N, CA, C and O atoms as CSV, one atom per row, in Angstrom:
chain,resi,resn,atom,element,x,y,z
A,1,GLN,N,N,174.473,-183.068,-159.928
A,1,GLN,CA,C,175.456,-181.791,-160.460
A,1,GLN,C,C,176.678,-182.516,-161.239
A,1,GLN,O,O,177.200,-183.616,-161.058
A,2,VAL,N,N,176.970,-181.348,-162.296
A,2,VAL,CA,C,178.144,-181.573,-162.993
A,2,VAL,C,C,179.235,-180.531,-162.405
A,2,VAL,O,O,179.086,-179.753,-161.463
A,3,ARG,N,N,180.022,-180.671,-162.971
A,3,ARG,CA,C,181.840,-180.219,-162.245
A,3,ARG,C,C,182.141,-179.568,-163.766
A,3,ARG,O,O,181.196,-179.990,-164.433
A,4,LEU,N,N,182.851,-178.884,-164.501
A,4,LEU,CA,C,183.756,-178.310,-165.263
A,4,LEU,C,C,184.611,-178.551,-165.593
A,4,LEU,O,O,184.486,-179.762,-165.409
A,5,VAL,N,N,185.815,-178.426,-166.107
A,5,VAL,CA,C,187.178,-177.935,-165.690
A,5,VAL,C,C,187.918,-177.757,-167.159
A,5,VAL,O,O,188.271,-178.713,-167.850
A,6,GLU,N,N,188.077,-176.461,-167.491
A,6,GLU,CA,C,188.741,-176.030,-168.730
A,6,GLU,C,C,189.715,-175.256,-168.247
A,6,GLU,O,O,189.790,-174.368,-167.398
A,7,SER,N,N,190.926,-176.151,-169.469
A,7,SER,CA,C,192.245,-175.673,-169.788
A,7,SER,C,C,192.366,-175.487,-170.982
A,7,SER,O,O,191.553,-175.769,-171.862
A,8,GLY,N,N,194.431,-174.506,-171.191
A,8,GLY,CA,C,194.426,-175.004,-172.557
A,8,GLY,C,C,194.576,-173.103,-172.775
A,8,GLY,O,O,195.641,-172.550,-173.049
A,9,GLY,N,N,193.504,-172.519,-172.612
A,9,GLY,CA,C,193.640,-170.859,-172.942
A,9,GLY,C,C,194.788,-170.636,-172.756
A,9,GLY,O,O,195.558,-171.415,-172.194
A,10,GLY,N,N,195.133,-169.320,-173.287
A,10,GLY,CA,C,196.946,-168.525,-173.096
A,10,GLY,C,C,196.854,-167.551,-174.554
A,10,GLY,O,O,196.081,-167.420,-175.504
A,11,LEU,N,N,198.353,-166.886,-174.002
A,11,LEU,CA,C,198.251,-166.097,-175.196
A,11,LEU,C,C,198.237,-166.391,-176.300
A,11,LEU,O,O,199.054,-167.278,-176.055
A,12,VAL,N,N,197.969,-166.572,-178.060
A,12,VAL,CA,C,198.791,-167.219,-179.074
A,12,VAL,C,C,198.469,-165.649,-179.748
A,12,VAL,O,O,197.692,-164.749,-179.429
A,13,GLN,N,N,199.362,-165.796,-180.714
A,13,GLN,CA,C,199.912,-164.793,-181.783
A,13,GLN,C,C,198.732,-164.991,-182.778
A,13,GLN,O,O,198.196,-166.063,-183.060
A,14,PRO,N,N,198.416,-163.697,-183.278
A,14,PRO,CA,C,197.143,-163.614,-184.588
A,14,PRO,C,C,198.104,-164.679,-185.218
A,14,PRO,O,O,199.316,-164.816,-185.054
A,15,GLY,N,N,196.646,-165.862,-186.484
A,15,GLY,CA,C,196.724,-166.973,-187.179
A,15,GLY,C,C,198.236,-168.018,-186.375
A,15,GLY,O,O,199.311,-168.486,-186.751
A,16,GLY,N,N,197.612,-167.961,-185.414
A,16,GLY,CA,C,197.914,-169.245,-184.761
A,16,GLY,C,C,197.435,-169.917,-183.927
A,16,GLY,O,O,196.846,-168.965,-183.416
A,17,SER,N,N,197.268,-170.398,-183.564
A,17,SER,CA,C,196.246,-172.201,-182.981
A,17,SER,C,C,196.849,-172.100,-181.050
A,17,SER,O,O,197.790,-171.527,-180.500
A,18,LEU,N,N,195.298,-173.307,-180.376
A,18,LEU,CA,C,194.737,-173.015,-179.315
A,18,LEU,C,C,194.241,-174.442,-179.235
A,18,LEU,O,O,193.245,-174.853,-179.831
A,19,ARG,N,N,194.827,-174.982,-178.643
A,19,ARG,CA,C,193.258,-176.022,-178.408
A,19,ARG,C,C,192.996,-175.926,-176.696
A,19,ARG,O,O,193.841,-175.821,-175.807
A,20,LEU,N,N,191.954,-175.981,-176.624
A,20,LEU,CA,C,190.857,-176.084,-175.281
A,20,LEU,C,C,190.400,-177.009,-174.793
A,20,LEU,O,O,189.617,-177.640,-175.504
A,21,SER,N,N,190.569,-177.346,-173.870
A,21,SER,CA,C,189.657,-178.984,-173.526
A,21,SER,C,C,189.072,-178.444,-171.995
A,21,SER,O,O,189.536,-177.697,-171.134
A,22,CYS,N,N,187.898,-179.172,-172.122
A,22,CYS,CA,C,187.689,-179.366,-171.240
A,22,CYS,C,C,186.731,-180.495,-170.295
A,22,CYS,O,O,185.834,-181.169,-170.801
A,23,VAL,N,N,187.074,-180.547,-168.986
A,23,VAL,CA,C,185.837,-181.910,-169.230
A,23,VAL,C,C,185.560,-182.110,-167.410
A,23,VAL,O,O,186.290,-181.897,-166.442
A,24,ALA,N,N,184.072,-182.642,-167.555
A,24,ALA,CA,C,183.386,-182.838,-167.195
A,24,ALA,C,C,183.412,-184.418,-165.921
A,24,ALA,O,O,184.287,-185.284,-165.911
A,25,SER,N,N,182.055,-184.346,-164.894
A,25,SER,CA,C,182.527,-184.848,-164.207
A,25,SER,C,C,180.962,-185.157,-162.492
A,25,SER,O,O,180.371,-184.184,-162.022
A,26,GLY,N,N,180.831,-185.901,-162.231
A,26,GLY,CA,C,179.295,-185.996,-161.099
A,26,GLY,C,C,178.894,-186.581,-162.081
A,26,GLY,O,O,179.673,-187.271,-162.738
A,27,LEU,N,N,177.227,-186.414,-162.511
A,27,LEU,CA,C,176.079,-186.872,-162.723
A,27,LEU,C,C,176.312,-186.258,-164.644
A,27,LEU,O,O,175.748,-185.419,-165.345
A,28,VAL,N,N,177.096,-186.939,-164.784
A,28,VAL,CA,C,177.525,-186.811,-166.911
A,28,VAL,C,C,176.291,-187.795,-167.170
A,28,VAL,O,O,175.500,-187.258,-167.946
A,29,VAL,N,N,175.823,-189.242,-166.708
A,29,VAL,CA,C,175.090,-189.481,-167.763
A,29,VAL,C,C,174.043,-189.035,-167.886
A,29,VAL,O,O,173.191,-189.837,-168.268
A,30,GLY,N,N,173.656,-187.801,-167.673
A,30,GLY,CA,C,172.312,-186.459,-168.169
A,30,GLY,C,C,172.678,-185.699,-169.197
A,30,GLY,O,O,171.889,-185.069,-169.900
A,31,ILE,N,N,174.487,-185.740,-169.395
A,31,ILE,CA,C,174.519,-184.726,-170.823
A,31,ILE,C,C,174.373,-185.197,-172.067
A,31,ILE,O,O,174.658,-186.292,-172.551
A,32,ASP,N,N,173.779,-184.006,-172.633
A,32,ASP,CA,C,172.706,-184.411,-174.161
A,32,ASP,C,C,174.250,-183.660,-174.846
A,32,ASP,O,O,174.839,-184.292,-175.723
A,33,GLY,N,N,174.708,-182.555,-174.458
A,33,GLY,CA,C,175.761,-181.854,-175.684
A,33,GLY,C,C,176.778,-181.287,-174.562
A,33,GLY,O,O,176.773,-181.234,-173.332
A,34,MET,N,N,177.720,-180.859,-175.677
A,34,MET,CA,C,178.314,-180.051,-174.446
A,34,MET,C,C,178.750,-179.433,-175.282
A,34,MET,O,O,178.491,-179.837,-176.415
A,35,GLY,N,N,179.889,-177.762,-175.108
A,35,GLY,CA,C,179.923,-177.446,-176.472
A,35,GLY,C,C,181.333,-175.379,-175.039
A,35,GLY,O,O,181.669,-175.340,-173.855
A,36,TRP,N,N,181.520,-174.417,-176.125
A,36,TRP,CA,C,181.724,-173.803,-175.755
A,36,TRP,C,C,180.894,-172.522,-176.307
A,36,TRP,O,O,180.237,-172.728,-177.327
A,37,TYR,N,N,180.852,-171.235,-175.747
A,37,TYR,CA,C,180.633,-169.931,-175.476
A,37,TYR,C,C,181.301,-169.399,-175.194
A,37,TYR,O,O,181.785,-170.138,-174.337
A,38,ARG,N,N,181.974,-168.402,-175.180
A,38,ARG,CA,C,182.462,-166.866,-175.307
A,38,ARG,C,C,182.264,-165.251,-175.079
A,38,ARG,O,O,181.770,-164.432,-175.853
A,39,GLN,N,N,182.732,-165.089,-173.954
A,39,GLN,CA,C,182.076,-163.892,-173.268
A,39,GLN,C,C,183.379,-162.675,-173.017
A,39,GLN,O,O,184.462,-163.006,-172.533
A,40,THR,N,N,183.117,-161.495,-173.360
A,40,THR,CA,C,183.938,-159.741,-173.067
A,40,THR,C,C,183.219,-158.946,-172.383
A,40,THR,O,O,181.999,-158.779,-172.395
A,41,PRO,N,N,184.229,-158.339,-171.631
A,41,PRO,CA,C,183.105,-157.559,-170.455
A,41,PRO,C,C,183.062,-156.791,-172.334
A,41,PRO,O,O,183.465,-157.722,-173.032
A,42,GLU,N,N,182.813,-155.816,-173.079
A,42,GLU,CA,C,181.690,-155.099,-173.930
A,42,GLU,C,C,181.418,-155.846,-174.340
A,42,GLU,O,O,181.277,-155.318,-175.444
A,43,LYS,N,N,180.893,-157.769,-174.657
A,43,LYS,CA,C,179.921,-158.191,-175.420
A,43,LYS,C,C,178.976,-159.149,-175.120
A,43,LYS,O,O,179.331,-160.186,-175.680
A,44,GLU,N,N,177.921,-159.319,-174.497
A,44,GLU,CA,C,177.251,-160.455,-174.339
A,44,GLU,C,C,177.732,-162.045,-174.547
A,44,GLU,O,O,178.811,-162.275,-175.092
A,45,ARG,N,N,176.994,-162.970,-174.150
A,45,ARG,CA,C,178.199,-164.077,-174.050
A,45,ARG,C,C,177.361,-164.394,-175.354
A,45,ARG,O,O,176.153,-164.166,-175.286
A,46,GLU,N,N,178.012,-165.028,-176.843
A,46,GLU,CA,C,177.934,-165.203,-177.274
A,46,GLU,C,C,178.995,-167.513,-177.897
A,46,GLU,O,O,180.025,-168.186,-177.859
A,47,LEU,N,N,177.676,-167.480,-178.286
A,47,LEU,CA,C,178.172,-169.381,-179.134
A,47,LEU,C,C,178.925,-169.636,-180.136
A,47,LEU,O,O,178.595,-169.772,-181.315
A,48,VAL,N,N,180.446,-169.734,-179.428
A,48,VAL,CA,C,181.632,-170.253,-180.088
A,48,VAL,C,C,180.945,-171.501,-180.917
A,48,VAL,O,O,180.430,-171.266,-182.010
A,49,ALA,N,N,180.952,-173.159,-180.236
A,49,ALA,CA,C,180.031,-174.001,-180.754
A,49,ALA,C,C,179.994,-175.484,-179.542
A,49,ALA,O,O,180.774,-175.893,-178.682
A,50,THR,N,N,179.030,-175.806,-179.915
A,50,THR,CA,C,178.233,-177.020,-178.910
A,50,THR,C,C,178.293,-177.916,-179.929
A,50,THR,O,O,178.681,-177.563,-181.043
A,51,THR,N,N,177.840,-179.423,-179.607
A,51,THR,CA,C,177.529,-180.583,-180.127
A,51,THR,C,C,177.539,-181.209,-179.510
A,51,THR,O,O,178.286,-181.392,-178.549
A,52,ILE,N,N,176.013,-182.165,-180.184
A,52,ILE,CA,C,174.962,-182.750,-179.334
A,52,ILE,C,C,175.172,-184.299,-178.959
A,52,ILE,O,O,176.305,-184.408,-179.428
A,53,ASN,N,N,174.905,-185.469,-178.487
A,53,ASN,CA,C,175.122,-187.093,-178.685
A,53,ASN,C,C,174.941,-187.607,-179.757
A,53,ASN,O,O,175.286,-188.765,-179.996
A,54,ASP,N,N,174.289,-186.736,-180.710
A,54,ASP,CA,C,174.256,-187.710,-182.460
A,54,ASP,C,C,175.522,-187.341,-183.037
A,54,ASP,O,O,175.935,-187.836,-184.086
A,55,GLY,N,N,176.492,-185.994,-181.989
A,55,GLY,CA,C,177.473,-186.028,-183.279
A,55,GLY,C,C,177.695,-184.595,-184.073
A,55,GLY,O,O,178.657,-184.139,-184.692
A,56,THR,N,N,175.957,-183.933,-183.685
A,56,THR,CA,C,176.068,-182.594,-184.785
A,56,THR,C,C,176.297,-181.751,-184.273
A,56,THR,O,O,176.037,-181.646,-183.074
A,57,ALA,N,N,176.822,-180.893,-184.905
A,57,ALA,CA,C,177.862,-179.399,-184.353
A,57,ALA,C,C,177.216,-178.601,-185.150
A,57,ALA,O,O,176.796,-178.869,-186.276
A,58,ASN,N,N,177.086,-177.075,-184.259
A,58,ASN,CA,C,176.932,-175.797,-184.494
A,58,ASN,C,C,178.018,-175.086,-183.945
A,58,ASN,O,O,178.556,-175.251,-182.850
A,59,TYR,N,N,178.313,-174.161,-184.961
A,59,TYR,CA,C,178.937,-173.033,-184.522
A,59,TYR,C,C,179.007,-172.035,-184.993
A,59,TYR,O,O,178.771,-171.735,-186.163
A,60,GLY,N,N,179.541,-170.998,-183.630
A,60,GLY,CA,C,178.617,-169.414,-184.415
A,60,GLY,C,C,179.156,-168.376,-185.536
A,60,GLY,O,O,180.202,-167.738,-185.410
A,61,ASP,N,N,178.866,-168.351,-185.908
A,61,ASP,CA,C,178.550,-167.357,-187.392
A,61,ASP,C,C,179.916,-166.364,-187.670
A,61,ASP,O,O,180.003,-165.923,-188.816
A,62,PHE,N,N,180.814,-166.046,-186.856
A,62,PHE,CA,C,181.975,-165.885,-186.969
A,62,PHE,C,C,183.032,-166.898,-187.350
A,62,PHE,O,O,183.765,-166.843,-188.337
A,63,VAL,N,N,182.997,-167.792,-186.454
A,63,VAL,CA,C,184.057,-168.619,-186.529
A,63,VAL,C,C,184.415,-169.544,-188.137
A,63,VAL,O,O,185.579,-169.932,-188.236
A,64,LYS,N,N,183.558,-169.840,-189.203
A,64,LYS,CA,C,183.890,-169.198,-190.299
A,64,LYS,C,C,185.368,-170.330,-190.888
A,64,LYS,O,O,186.338,-170.166,-191.627
A,65,GLY,N,N,184.691,-171.722,-189.875
A,65,GLY,CA,C,186.291,-172.817,-190.484
A,65,GLY,C,C,187.109,-172.704,-189.813
A,65,GLY,O,O,188.049,-173.475,-190.007
A,66,ARG,N,N,187.192,-172.018,-189.024
A,66,ARG,CA,C,188.331,-171.861,-188.042
A,66,ARG,C,C,188.420,-173.013,-186.868
A,66,ARG,O,O,188.634,-174.221,-186.970
A,67,PHE,N,N,188.270,-172.508,-186.163
A,67,PHE,CA,C,187.570,-173.762,-185.480
A,67,PHE,C,C,186.698,-174.379,-185.374
A,67,PHE,O,O,185.690,-174.055,-186.001
A,68,THR,N,N,186.684,-175.735,-184.399
A,68,THR,CA,C,186.638,-177.563,-184.603
A,68,THR,C,C,186.373,-177.455,-183.278
A,68,THR,O,O,186.885,-176.872,-182.322
A,69,ILE,N,N,185.053,-178.460,-183.539
A,69,ILE,CA,C,184.881,-178.880,-181.891
A,69,ILE,C,C,184.625,-180.748,-181.860
A,69,ILE,O,O,183.865,-181.337,-182.629
A,70,SER,N,N,185.210,-181.207,-181.109
A,70,SER,CA,C,184.367,-182.146,-180.988
A,70,SER,C,C,185.192,-183.352,-179.672
A,70,SER,O,O,186.202,-183.179,-178.989
A,71,ARG,N,N,184.451,-184.266,-179.730
A,71,ARG,CA,C,183.865,-184.790,-178.155
A,71,ARG,C,C,183.914,-186.119,-178.191
A,71,ARG,O,O,183.443,-186.920,-178.998
A,72,ASP,N,N,184.895,-186.337,-176.666
A,72,ASP,CA,C,185.672,-188.187,-176.464
A,72,ASP,C,C,184.474,-187.971,-175.529
A,72,ASP,O,O,184.435,-186.867,-174.985
A,73,THR,N,N,183.587,-188.756,-175.278
A,73,THR,CA,C,182.522,-188.989,-174.348
A,73,THR,C,C,183.081,-189.907,-173.834
A,73,THR,O,O,182.638,-189.394,-172.806
A,74,ALA,N,N,183.666,-190.843,-173.470
A,74,ALA,CA,C,184.728,-192.454,-173.111
A,74,ALA,C,C,185.039,-191.269,-172.028
A,74,ALA,O,O,184.268,-191.460,-171.088
A,75,LYS,N,N,185.506,-190.613,-171.884
A,75,LYS,CA,C,186.563,-189.275,-170.965
A,75,LYS,C,C,185.492,-188.164,-171.369
A,75,LYS,O,O,185.342,-188.117,-172.590
A,76,ASN,N,N,184.942,-187.527,-170.866
A,76,ASN,CA,C,183.286,-187.318,-171.195
A,76,ASN,C,C,184.213,-185.553,-170.962
A,76,ASN,O,O,184.394,-184.916,-169.924
A,77,THR,N,N,184.587,-185.258,-172.283
A,77,THR,CA,C,185.336,-184.753,-172.254
A,77,THR,C,C,185.446,-184.237,-173.789
A,77,THR,O,O,185.503,-184.959,-174.784
A,78,VAL,N,N,185.467,-182.450,-173.740
A,78,VAL,CA,C,184.855,-181.588,-175.202
A,78,VAL,C,C,186.016,-181.140,-176.167
A,78,VAL,O,O,187.037,-181.551,-175.615
A,79,TYR,N,N,186.368,-180.499,-177.341
A,79,TYR,CA,C,187.526,-179.782,-176.454
A,79,TYR,C,C,187.306,-178.668,-178.108
A,79,TYR,O,O,186.477,-178.743,-179.014
A,80,LEU,N,N,188.372,-177.806,-177.897
A,80,LEU,CA,C,188.307,-176.832,-178.652
A,80,LEU,C,C,188.922,-176.201,-179.904
A,80,LEU,O,O,189.350,-175.053,-179.785
A,81,GLN,N,N,189.004,-176.710,-180.892
A,81,GLN,CA,C,190.998,-176.528,-181.578
A,81,GLN,C,C,190.255,-175.387,-182.061
A,81,GLN,O,O,189.059,-175.364,-182.353
A,82,MET,N,N,191.342,-174.164,-182.128
A,82,MET,CA,C,190.997,-172.913,-182.471
A,82,MET,C,C,191.808,-172.784,-184.011
A,82,MET,O,O,191.646,-173.744,-184.766
A,83,ASP,N,N,192.336,-172.081,-184.310
A,83,ASP,CA,C,193.028,-172.208,-185.798
A,83,ASP,C,C,193.165,-170.492,-186.505
A,83,ASP,O,O,192.112,-169.869,-186.366
A,84,ASN,N,N,193.663,-170.142,-186.818
A,84,ASN,CA,C,193.916,-168.989,-187.776
A,84,ASN,C,C,192.896,-167.726,-186.512
A,84,ASN,O,O,191.958,-166.931,-186.465
A,85,VAL,N,N,194.295,-168.548,-185.476
A,85,VAL,CA,C,193.296,-167.088,-184.128
A,85,VAL,C,C,193.593,-166.124,-184.834
A,85,VAL,O,O,194.488,-166.055,-185.676
A,86,LYS,N,N,192.470,-164.945,-184.351
A,86,LYS,CA,C,192.677,-163.347,-184.313
A,86,LYS,C,C,192.378,-162.651,-182.599
A,86,LYS,O,O,191.761,-163.005,-181.594
A,87,PRO,N,N,193.210,-161.504,-183.016
A,87,PRO,CA,C,192.560,-160.622,-181.605
A,87,PRO,C,C,191.334,-160.409,-181.100
A,87,PRO,O,O,191.050,-159.997,-179.975
A,88,GLU,N,N,190.388,-160.805,-182.273
A,88,GLU,CA,C,188.805,-160.833,-181.278
A,88,GLU,C,C,188.846,-161.361,-181.006
A,88,GLU,O,O,188.729,-161.214,-179.789
A,89,ASP,N,N,189.067,-162.915,-181.455
A,89,ASP,CA,C,188.760,-163.952,-180.406
A,89,ASP,C,C,189.234,-163.863,-178.911
A,89,ASP,O,O,189.064,-164.841,-178.183
A,90,THR,N,N,189.923,-162.528,-178.350
A,90,THR,CA,C,190.325,-162.480,-177.789
A,90,THR,C,C,188.510,-162.827,-175.814
A,90,THR,O,O,187.483,-162.153,-175.905
A,91,ALA,N,N,188.643,-163.662,-174.764
A,91,ALA,CA,C,187.291,-163.640,-174.407
A,91,ALA,C,C,187.571,-164.833,-173.747
A,91,ALA,O,O,188.303,-165.688,-174.247
A,92,VAL,N,N,187.014,-164.957,-172.603
A,92,VAL,CA,C,187.405,-165.905,-171.645
A,92,VAL,C,C,186.120,-166.939,-172.014
A,92,VAL,O,O,185.001,-166.445,-171.876
A,93,TYR,N,N,186.182,-168.019,-172.368
A,93,TYR,CA,C,185.689,-169.350,-173.077
A,93,TYR,C,C,185.528,-170.673,-171.878
A,93,TYR,O,O,186.226,-171.421,-171.192
A,94,LEU,N,N,184.218,-170.384,-172.153
A,94,LEU,CA,C,183.469,-170.723,-171.009
A,94,LEU,C,C,182.931,-172.031,-171.863
A,94,LEU,O,O,182.439,-172.018,-172.992
A,95,CYS,N,N,183.200,-173.323,-170.875
A,95,CYS,CA,C,182.350,-174.919,-171.197
A,95,CYS,C,C,181.579,-174.678,-171.102
A,95,CYS,O,O,181.459,-173.454,-171.052
A,96,THR,N,N,180.445,-175.390,-170.994
A,96,THR,CA,C,178.938,-175.784,-171.168
A,96,THR,C,C,178.145,-177.305,-171.246
A,96,THR,O,O,178.034,-178.149,-172.135
A,97,ALA,N,N,177.826,-177.235,-170.324
A,97,ALA,CA,C,177.253,-179.069,-170.364
A,97,ALA,C,C,175.926,-179.377,-171.119
A,97,ALA,O,O,176.231,-180.491,-171.544
A,98,LEU,N,N,175.173,-179.247,-171.393
A,98,LEU,CA,C,173.282,-179.238,-171.785
A,98,LEU,C,C,172.616,-180.628,-171.813
A,98,LEU,O,O,172.724,-181.560,-172.610
A,99,SER,N,N,171.701,-180.428,-170.390
A,99,SER,CA,C,170.888,-181.417,-170.174
A,99,SER,C,C,169.583,-180.184,-170.034
A,99,SER,O,O,169.357,-178.979,-169.923
A,100,ARG,N,N,168.681,-182.187,-170.184
A,100,ARG,CA,C,167.391,-181.593,-169.704
A,100,ARG,C,C,166.666,-180.639,-169.018
A,100,ARG,O,O,165.799,-179.840,-169.371
A,101,ARG,N,N,167.386,-180.974,-167.594
A,101,ARG,CA,C,166.931,-180.329,-166.294
A,101,ARG,C,C,167.203,-178.876,-166.303
A,101,ARG,O,O,166.433,-177.988,-165.936
A,102,ARG,N,N,169.274,-178.658,-167.111
A,102,ARG,CA,C,169.841,-177.658,-166.659
A,102,ARG,C,C,170.907,-177.338,-167.859
A,102,ARG,O,O,171.097,-177.857,-168.959
A,103,ASP,N,N,171.521,-176.247,-167.155
A,103,ASP,CA,C,172.948,-176.175,-168.501
A,103,ASP,C,C,174.059,-175.757,-167.231
A,103,ASP,O,O,173.887,-174.791,-166.487
A,104,TYR,N,N,174.894,-176.432,-167.180
A,104,TYR,CA,C,176.242,-176.575,-166.387
A,104,TYR,C,C,176.982,-175.666,-166.697
A,104,TYR,O,O,176.529,-175.520,-167.832
A,105,TRP,N,N,178.134,-174.560,-166.594
A,105,TRP,CA,C,179.089,-173.820,-166.721
A,105,TRP,C,C,180.990,-174.076,-165.680
A,105,TRP,O,O,181.384,-174.397,-164.559
A,106,GLY,N,N,181.504,-173.702,-166.892
A,106,GLY,CA,C,182.982,-173.692,-166.252
A,106,GLY,C,C,183.159,-172.157,-165.826
A,106,GLY,O,O,182.803,-171.061,-166.260
A,107,GLN,N,N,183.669,-172.504,-165.079
A,107,GLN,CA,C,185.107,-171.189,-164.778
A,107,GLN,C,C,184.905,-170.146,-165.648
A,107,GLN,O,O,184.143,-169.186,-165.533
A,108,GLY,N,N,186.116,-170.605,-167.055
A,108,GLY,CA,C,186.243,-170.184,-167.721
A,108,GLY,C,C,187.694,-170.346,-168.069
A,108,GLY,O,O,188.489,-170.562,-167.155
A,109,THR,N,N,188.126,-170.257,-169.365
A,109,THR,CA,C,190.037,-170.571,-169.336
A,109,THR,C,C,190.247,-168.924,-170.509
A,109,THR,O,O,190.104,-169.265,-171.683
A,110,GLN,N,N,190.463,-167.748,-170.400
A,110,GLN,CA,C,191.316,-166.586,-171.184
A,110,GLN,C,C,192.244,-166.579,-172.163
A,110,GLN,O,O,193.468,-166.705,-172.182
A,111,VAL,N,N,191.462,-166.418,-172.915
A,111,VAL,CA,C,192.335,-166.409,-174.484
A,111,VAL,C,C,192.481,-165.119,-175.482
A,111,VAL,O,O,191.559,-164.539,-176.056
A,112,THR,N,N,194.109,-164.774,-175.549
A,112,THR,CA,C,193.913,-163.432,-175.373
A,112,THR,C,C,195.225,-164.141,-177.142
A,112,THR,O,O,196.198,-164.894,-177.111
A,113,GLY,N,N,194.649,-163.522,-178.186
A,113,GLY,CA,C,195.310,-163.144,-179.372
A,113,GLY,C,C,195.598,-161.848,-179.789
A,113,GLY,O,O,194.835,-161.039,-180.315
A,114,SER,N,N,196.943,-161.712,-179.461
A,114,SER,CA,C,198.201,-160.425,-179.588
A,114,SER,C,C,199.383,-160.811,-179.834
A,114,SER,O,O,199.706,-161.604,-178.949
A,115,SER,N,N,200.026,-160.698,-180.416
A,115,SER,CA,C,201.243,-160.419,-180.698
A,115,SER,C,C,201.936,-159.790,-179.926
A,115,SER,O,O,203.104,-159.531,-180.216
């Protein structure tokens, strides 16, 4: 089992920045990649960004260069740097760890873009 704990969410003004963190613990040796999805009551869960072990990153179309994913494998941590946050970025951001057997999910952290 892999346990994921997110942090760093909160209220941010439009145009502001926020940095999310997610720490993995447990059977982390089998993780092939980590990333972020987001979800609101009105929309299905959507990809924000993922990164796999070779460093390749994949972003959702809406990101448009505003967010950057990074990973510290020594700390089993993935980060999401969110810049130029918009009100429509308001969502619960969920950390995921990808493995051959299954994907793991955190509880999520709320991000609210509002003045």
